[in-house]
C-alpha positions in Angstrom: 0.0 0.0 0.0 1.3 3.5 -0.9 2.0 5.6 2.1 1.6 9.4 2.1 5.4 9.8 1.9 5.5 7.4 -1.0 2.7 9.1 -2.9 4.3 12.5 -2.3 7.7 11.2 -3.5 6.1 9.7 -6.6 4.1 12.8 -7.5 7.0 15.1 -6.7 9.3 12.9 -8.9 6.9 13.2 -11.8 6.7 17.0 -11.3 10.5 17.2 -11.1 10.7 15.2 -14.4 8.4 17.8 -16.0 10.6 20.6 -14.7 13.7 18.9 -16.2 11.9 18.6 -19.5 11.0 22.3 -19.8 13.0 23.8 -22.7 15.1 26.8 -21.4 13.2 29.2 -23.6 9.8 28.2 -22.4 9.9 29.2 -18.7 8.0 32.5 -19.3 5.2 30.8 -21.3 1.7 31.5 -20.0 0.0 28.7 -18.0 -3.6 27.7 -17.6 -3.4 29.5 -14.3 -4.5 33.0 -15.1 -1.6 35.4 -14.8 1.0 32.7 -14.1 3.9 31.5 -16.2 5.5 28.1 -16.2 8.1 29.5 -13.8 5.3 30.8 -11.5 3.7 27.4 -11.3 7.0 25.8 -10.1 7.5 28.6 -7.6 4.0 28.1 -6.2 4.4 24.3 -5.9 7.8 24.7 -4.3 6.7 27.4 -1.8 3.3 26.1 -0.7 4.6 23.3 1.5 6.1 26.0 3.6 2.6 27.0 4.8 2.0 23.4 6.0 5.4 23.2 7.7 4.6 26.5 9.4 1.3 25.1 10.8 3.4 22.6 12.8 6.2 24.9 13.8 8.6 24.0 11.1 10.2 26.1 8.3 10.7 25.4 4.6 13.9 27.5 4.5 15.2 29.7 1.7 14.7 28.2 -1.8 17.1 28.7 -4.7 15.8 30.8 -7.6 16.4 28.1 -10.2 13.1 26.2 -10.7 14.6 22.8 -10.6 16.9 23.5 -7.6 14.1 25.3 -5.7 11.7 22.4 -6.2 14.4 19.8 -5.3 15.1 21.7 -2.1 11.4 21.9 -1.1 10.9 18.2 -2.0 13.7 17.1 0.2 12.4 19.2 3.1 8.9 17.8 2.8 10.2 14.2 2.5 12.4 14.7 5.6 9.3 16.0 7.5 7.1 13.1 6.3 9.8 10.6 7.5 10.0 12.3 10.9 7.1 10.8 12.9 7.0 13.8 15.3 6.5 16.2 12.4 4.4 13.9 10.2 2.0 13.3 13.1 1.9 16.9 14.4 -1.6 18.3 14.3 -2.9 21.7 13.4 -6.3 23.3 12.9 -6.8 24.2 9.3 -9.8 25.5 7.2 -10.8 21.9 6.6 -10.6 21.0 10.3 -8.0 19.3 12.5 -5.4 17.2 10.6 -1.8 16.1 10.8 1.0 17.5 8.7 1.1 14.3 6.7 -2.7 14.5 6.1 -2.3 18.1 4.9 0.4 17.2 2.5 -1.7 14.3 1.1 -4.9 16.3 0.9 -3.5 19.6 -0.5 0.1 19.3 -1.7 -0.3 16.0 -3.5 -3.5 17.4 -5.1 -1.5 20.5 -6.2 1.4 18.4 -7.5 -1.1 16.5 -9.8 -3.0 19.5 -11.1 0.0 21.8 -11.5 2.0 19.1 -13.3 -0.8 19.2 -15.9 -0.7 23.1 -15.9 3.1 23.0 -16.4 2.8 20.4 -19.2 0.1 22.5 -20.9 2.2 25.7 -20.6 5.3 24.3 -22.3 3.9 21.5 -24.5 4.8 18.4 -22.6 2.8 15.2 -22.1 -0.2 16.2 -20.0 -1.8 12.9 -19.3 -2.8 12.2 -15.7 -2.6 8.6 -14.3 -6.1 7.2 -13.8 -5.5 6.4 -10.2 -4.4 10.0 -9.6 -7.6 11.2 -11.4 -9.5 9.1 -8.9 -7.8 11.0 -6.1 -8.4 14.4 -7.7 -12.0 13.7 -8.2 -12.5 12.4 -4.7 -10.5 15.2 -3.1 -12.3 17.9 -5.0 -15.6 16.8 -3.7 -14.4 17.4 -0.1 -13.2 20.9 -0.8 -16.7 22.3 -1.1 -17.1 26.1 -1.8 -13.5 26.7 -0.7 -12.1 25.4 -3.9 -13.8 28.3 -5.9 -12.5 31.0 -3.6 -9.9 33.6 -4.6 -6.5 32.1 -5.4 -7.9 28.6 -5.7 -9.7 27.1 -8.7 -11.8 29.0 -11.2 -15.5 28.3 -11.9 -16.4 24.9 -13.3 -16.2 24.8 -17.1 -18.5 22.8 -19.3 -16.7 19.8 -20.8 -17.6 18.8 -24.3 -20.2 16.0 -24.4 -17.7 13.5 -25.8 -14.9 14.5 -23.4 -12.7 11.9 -21.8 -12.5 11.5 -18.0 -9.4 13.6 -17.6 -11.0 16.5 -19.5 -14.2 16.3 -17.4 -12.2 16.3 -14.1 -10.1 19.2 -15.3 -13.2 21.1 -16.4 -14.7 20.7 -13.0 -11.5 22.2 -11.6 -11.9 25.2 -14.0 -9.3 24.1 -16.5 -9.9 23.8 -20.3 -8.0 20.9 -21.8 
């Protein structure tokens, strides 16, 4: 059975592979996230775990400016925290209720890694397919977010998917993304 740390490492590894595949001249390409470039997506995915670390009295630390190095640094910090039972099991009160650091990483950061890997791929022309098991998790998790997922800085309004759309396109349309 895949643990939260394993899932994070797998999704972060896939995200890192996409970062490594971005052509040097494509970092400033616009992304499906309004107002964000490919570089902005990576910065967001690298910095967001710092909020969850802060909830449990930890720090992300300073990240390098280079997208690949910044993400690698954040990834290592999160994995170290997930492998430390004291940090992984530390609880905090969040907008979705009480949860542990590990649960927050699974619920939010792993979700972000999956969706923003698609955003990055779309921005720079990489393979944007999402694994069916990860689509299952996106679909299930998005149901639990309620109205919060449509708030400022989150997902846009649900889009209408074409009648003949595949499952990935339908899930992404629900998340406010046009395939």
